[in-house]
C-alpha positions in Angstrom: 0.0 0.0 0.0 1.3 3.4 -0.9 1.3 6.0 1.9 -0.7 9.2 1.6 1.2 12.3 0.8 0.6 15.3 2.9 -1.3 17.9 1.0 1.0 20.7 -0.1 0.0 24.3 0.5 -1.3 26.0 -2.6 0.3 29.3 -3.5 -1.8 32.3 -2.6 -2.7 34.5 -5.5 -4.3 37.9 -5.5 -6.2 39.6 -8.3 -9.0 42.1 -8.7 -12.0 40.9 -10.6 -14.4 42.8 -12.8 -17.1 41.0 -14.8 -20.1 41.0 -17.0 -23.7 41.9 -16.9 -25.4 39.9 -14.2 -27.5 41.7 -11.5 -28.1 40.6 -8.0 -29.9 42.1 -5.1 -29.7 45.5 -3.4 -26.4 47.3 -4.0 -27.1 50.3 -1.8 -24.2 51.3 0.3 -21.4 50.0 -1.9 -18.5 52.3 -2.2 -16.1 52.7 -5.2 -13.3 52.2 -2.7 -14.5 48.9 -1.3 -12.4 45.8 -1.8 -13.2 42.4 -0.3 -10.5 39.9 0.6 -11.8 36.4 -0.2 -10.0 33.4 1.0 -11.0 30.7 -1.4 -10.4 26.9 -1.5 -12.9 26.2 -4.3 -11.7 25.6 -7.8 -10.5 29.0 -9.1 -12.1 28.7 -12.5 -15.5 27.9 -11.0 -15.5 30.8 -8.5 -14.3 33.3 -11.1 -17.2 32.2 -13.4 -19.7 32.5 -10.6 -18.6 36.0 -9.5 -18.6 37.3 -13.1 -20.4 40.7 -13.1 -20.2 41.2 -9.4 -17.8 44.1 -9.5 -19.5 45.8 -12.4 -22.9 45.6 -10.7 -21.8 46.5 -7.1 -18.6 48.5 -7.4 -17.0 46.2 -4.9 -13.6 44.8 -6.0 -12.5 41.3 -5.1 -9.1 40.2 -4.0 -8.6 36.5 -3.9 -6.2 34.4 -1.8 -6.4 30.8 -3.1 -5.3 27.7 -1.1 -6.7 24.4 0.1 -9.5 24.0 2.7 -7.5 23.1 5.8 -4.6 25.6 5.0 -6.9 28.6 4.7 -9.1 27.6 7.7 -6.1 27.2 9.9 -4.7 30.5 8.7 -7.9 32.3 9.6 -8.0 30.7 13.0 -4.4 31.7 13.6 -5.1 35.3 12.4 -8.3 35.5 14.6 -9.9 38.9 14.7 -6.9 40.3 12.8 -7.6 38.3 9.7 -7.8 40.3 6.5 -10.4 37.8 5.2 -13.9 39.2 4.7 -15.3 36.0 3.1 -14.3 32.4 3.2 -15.2 29.9 0.4 -14.5 26.2 0.9 -14.4 23.2 -1.5 -15.8 21.0 1.3 -17.8 22.1 4.3 -15.8 20.7 7.3 -13.2 23.5 7.1 -15.8 26.2 7.3 -17.4 24.3 10.3 -14.0 24.8 12.1 -14.5 28.6 11.9 -18.1 28.3 12.9 -17.2 26.4 16.1 -14.5 29.0 16.8 -17.2 31.7 16.6 -15.5 33.4 13.7 -18.5 33.7 11.3 -21.2 36.3 11.2 -24.9 35.2 10.8 -25.9 35.3 7.1 -28.9 37.4 5.9 -32.0 35.2 6.0 -32.8 36.2 2.4 -29.5 34.7 1.4 -30.1 31.5 3.3 -33.5 31.2 1.6 -31.9 31.1 -1.8 -30.7 27.5 -1.2 -32.5 24.4 0.3 -32.2 23.7 4.0 -30.2 20.5 3.2 -27.4 22.6 1.7 -26.7 24.8 4.8 -26.1 24.3 8.5 -28.8 24.9 11.1 -26.6 27.6 12.6 -27.3 29.9 9.7 -23.7 31.2 9.8 -22.7 29.9 6.3 -24.4 28.4 3.3 -23.6 26.0 0.5 -23.1 27.4 -3.0 -22.2 24.2 -4.9 -22.3 20.4 -4.2 -20.6 17.2 -5.2 -21.8 13.6 -4.9 -19.8 10.7 -3.5 -19.5 7.9 -6.0 -17.7 4.6 -6.5 -15.7 4.6 -9.8 -15.1 1.0 -10.9 -13.7 -1.1 -13.8 -16.6 -3.2 -15.2 -14.2 -5.7 -16.8 -12.9 -6.6 -13.3 -15.9 -5.8 -11.2 -19.3 -6.9 -12.7 -22.3 -4.8 -11.8 -23.8 -7.8 -9.9 -20.8 -7.8 -7.5 -20.9 -4.0 -6.7 -21.0 -3.3 -2.9 -24.4 -2.4 -1.5 -22.8 0.2 0.9 -19.6 2.1 1.1 -19.2 0.5 4.5 -18.8 -2.9 2.8 -15.4 -1.8 1.5 -14.0 -2.6 4.9 -14.7 -6.3 4.4 -11.5 -8.4 4.0 -12.8 -9.5 0.5 -11.9 -6.0 -0.8 -8.2 -6.2 0.3 -6.0 -4.7 -2.4 -9.0 -4.0 -4.7 -9.9 -0.4 -3.8 -8.4 3.1 -4.0 -8.8 6.2 -1.9 -7.2 9.7 -1.8 -6.9 9.6 2.0 -4.9 12.8 2.3 -7.4 15.0 0.4 -10.2 17.2 1.8 -12.7 15.4 -0.4 -12.2 11.9 1.1 -11.9 13.4 4.6 -15.3 15.1 4.1 -16.7 11.7 3.2 -15.2 10.2 6.4 -16.8 13.1 8.3 -20.2 12.1 6.9 -19.7 8.5 7.9 -18.8 9.7 11.4 -22.0 11.9 11.6 -24.2 9.1 10.3 -22.7 5.9 11.8 -20.9 7.1 15.0 -17.3 6.8 16.1 -17.0 3.1 16.7 -18.4 2.2 13.3 -16.3 4.8 11.6 -13.1 3.6 13.3 -13.9 0.0 12.3 -14.5 1.2 8.7 -11.2 3.1 8.6 -9.3 0.2 10.0 -10.7 -2.0 7.2 -9.7 0.7 4.6 -6.2 0.9 6.1 -5.9 -2.8 5.3 -7.7 -2.9 2.0 -7.0 0.3 0.2 -4.3 1.5 -2.1 -3.8 5.2 -1.3 -3.4 7.8 -4.1 -2.6 11.4 -4.1 -5.8 12.6 -5.9 -9.3 11.6 -7.0 -8.1 11.7 -10.6 -5.3 9.2 -9.7 -8.0 6.9 -8.2 -10.1 7.2 -11.4 -7.1 6.4 -13.6 -6.1 3.4 -11.4 -9.7 2.0 -11.8 -9.7 2.7 -15.5 -6.4 0.9 -16.0 -7.3 -2.1 -13.8 -4.8 -1.4 -11.1 -7.7 -1.5 -8.7 -11.3 -2.7 -9.1 -12.9 0.4 -7.6 -12.3 3.6 -5.8 -14.1 6.3 -3.8 -14.2 9.8 -5.2 -16.7 12.6 -6.2 -18.8 12.5 -9.3 -17.5 15.4 -11.3 -14.0 14.0 -12.0 -15.6 11.3 -14.1 -18.1 13.6 -15.8 -15.5 16.2 -16.6 -13.3 13.4 -18.1 -16.2 12.1 -20.2 -16.8 15.7 -21.5 -13.2 15.5 -22.7 -13.8 12.2 -24.5 -12.8 10.0 -21.6 -9.1 10.7 -21.9 -8.4 9.3 -18.4 -11.4 7.2 -17.6 -12.9 5.7 -20.8 -13.0 2.2 -19.4 -14.3 3.3 -16.0 -17.9 3.5 -14.8 -19.7 5.0 -11.8 -21.8 3.3 -9.2 -24.2 5.4 -7.1 -25.0 3.9 -3.7 -28.2 5.8 -3.1 -30.7 4.6 -0.5 -29.4 7.1 2.1 -26.1 5.3 2.3 -23.1 7.2 3.6 -21.6 6.4 0.2 -24.3 8.7 -1.4 -23.1 11.7 0.8 -23.6 15.0 -0.9 -20.8 17.4 0.1 -21.4 21.1 -0.1 -18.9 24.0 -0.8 -19.4 26.6 1.9 -19.5 30.4 1.8 -19.4 32.5 5.0 -18.7 36.1 6.2 -16.0 36.6 8.8 -17.3 38.2 12.0 -14.2 40.3 12.1 -14.7 41.9 8.7 -15.2 45.6 8.7 -17.1 45.4 5.4 -20.1 43.3 6.6 -22.6 44.7 4.0 -20.3 44.1 1.1 -19.4 40.7 2.3 -23.0 39.7 2.7 -23.7 40.9 -0.9 -21.0 38.6 -2.2 -22.5 35.5 -0.5 -25.9 36.5 -1.7 -24.6 36.8 -5.2 -23.1 33.3 -5.2 -26.3 31.7 -4.1 -28.6 33.7 -6.4 -30.1 32.3 -9.5 -27.8 34.0 -12.0 -24.6 32.7 -10.4 -26.1 29.3 -9.9 -27.1 29.1 -13.5 -23.5 30.0 -14.5 -22.3 27.1 -12.3 -24.7 24.7 -14.0 -23.6 25.8 -17.4 -19.9 25.7 -16.7 -17.4 22.9 -17.3 -17.1 22.4 -13.6 -20.0 19.9 -13.6 -20.6 20.3 -9.9 -24.2 20.5 -8.7 -26.1 23.8 -8.4 -27.9 24.2 -5.0 -29.9 27.4 -5.7 -33.6 26.9 -5.2 -35.3 26.1 -8.6 -32.0 25.9 -10.5 -31.3 22.7 -12.5 -27.8 21.4 -12.7 -26.1 20.3 -15.9 -28.2 17.9 -18.0 -25.5 15.3 -18.1 -25.7 14.8 -14.3 -28.2 12.7 -12.5 -30.7 15.1 -10.9 -30.1 15.8 -7.3 -33.4 14.4 -6.2 -32.5 11.0 -7.7 -29.2 10.5 -5.8 -30.7 9.2 -2.5 -28.3 11.2 -0.5 -28.4 10.7 3.3 -29.7 13.6 5.5 -26.7 15.2 7.1 -26.6 18.6 8.7 -23.6 20.2 6.9 -22.7 21.9 10.2 -22.3 18.5 12.0 -19.1 17.4 10.2 -16.2 17.2 12.6 -12.9 17.6 10.7 -10.8 17.6 13.8 -12.1 14.2 15.0 -11.8 12.8 11.4 -8.1 13.8 11.4 -7.5 12.1 14.7 -9.3 8.9 13.7 -7.4 8.6 10.4 -4.1 9.2 12.2 -5.0 6.6 14.8 -5.6 3.9 12.2 -2.6 4.9 10.1 -4.3 6.5 7.1 -2.7 9.8 7.7 
């Protein structure tokens, strides 16, 4: 079994954005001099697509500092009230939950919360989802017939799967999935599952590497998010032409729907402008740009359909998980205890 590599810190970049023609909400109070500092862990191209037109419409400039989820969350915690961040955007929700538990987020405007379904935001009301991705099993049909697919993601801990599966244990994506298992199944069951994976799984550095390994028959199957396969198919299956997807459904932890979070820092001295940005990301126009983009993640805006190539959200059979209940710190501890980190 290969050992997981520690995630390397992404270089921080800063740029001001101006965009197109989309309108959103009440722009009263915006000043020509306002600039929001956005710490963003979501894919750069997707975020830039979604905020297109924001500066033209509001007069509020955006300066981005890009990195990975844990890196930026830890940086904000260390900076505390002195953080220059006004808005935090995550790829997966556990890192924004870290800030929520530290009391570092401001309550979002109810009108913003109402723009997405309740299942895509925490009960605390301090942040909201603005995109989503579904957990899937990528597999090689030539090696794993459909009739032999596991009924649950928890089955992958069975000794019968030793050496046959792949995971990207060091990534925020897989750790968010573990957090969902923890929230749904409890600590004892999660530890037992992780112990089984430690024995059974080949560990890769990325979801794409997991998909390629399944495609090439290096493993029978692997755990990842849906959009890696759908993006690859849109590019004529250059990396995964022999791979297929299995959707667990039935409320299984393997059907977990992870949301990307957006929140306003309580320490920001530009609360109105920061609230406007989060409202923009969850509004219909930005959500439709997400749905029409090459990102192939799910739109979560109320009444906004995702890309036609994706199975509709209401057919996924995702388990009910409060996005604010995912405990990243405990996940890290458990994965370290069993030797997956």
